[in-house]
N, C-alpha and C positions, 0 to 999 in steps of 0.2 A: 382217819378213815375217809374224810373228804378227799384227800390226796389219792388215795387208792382209786376211788370212784373217778376221780378225774383222769388218772393215767392208764387204768387196766379197762379195756375195752369189753372184756366179758363183764367185770363188776359194774361196769356203767350199764351195760345193758340189763343187767340183773335191778340194779338200782330203778331205772326207768319203767321196768316191768312191774317191780313191787309199789311205786308211785301212783301208779294207776288206780290201786285199790286201798292204798294206806296213805296216811299222811307224810310228809317227808321227813319229820324227826322219827318217826317209829321204823322207818325204812333206814335211817342211819344206824340205827340200833339193829335192824335185822340183817344187815351186810356183815359185820364182824361175826355174828352168829353162823351165818351160812360159810364163812370164810374158815372160821374154826372147824365145822362140820368136814369140811374139803380137806382140810389140813391133817384131822385124825383119820379121816378115811384113807389118805395117802399113806401115812405112815402105818397103819393097821395092816393094809394089805401090801406093804413094801412096794408102791409103785412111784414112778416119776410122775411128774406134772404133765398132763396131756390136755391141751386145750379143747381140742372135740370131744374127748372124754368127759371133762368138766362140763361143757356145753349142754350134753346128754343128761348130766347129773342135775345140773340146775334147771333147765328147761324141759326135760323128757322127751327130748326131741332130737333129731339128726341136725348137725351142724352144716349149715350151707356152705 
């Protein structure tokens, strides 16, 4: 999980966003849960990975 946080800009942004309100170890557990939800949603609706769409899903805002 730590490699994913280091290599993926969106996941790193989510990790930093979560560490503002939670301690770091709880966030390390929250990140794979979020990834599982994203993968489930992509499979359920048969959609391809779109970083802009995922940003809206994670943060509830338009990506810049």
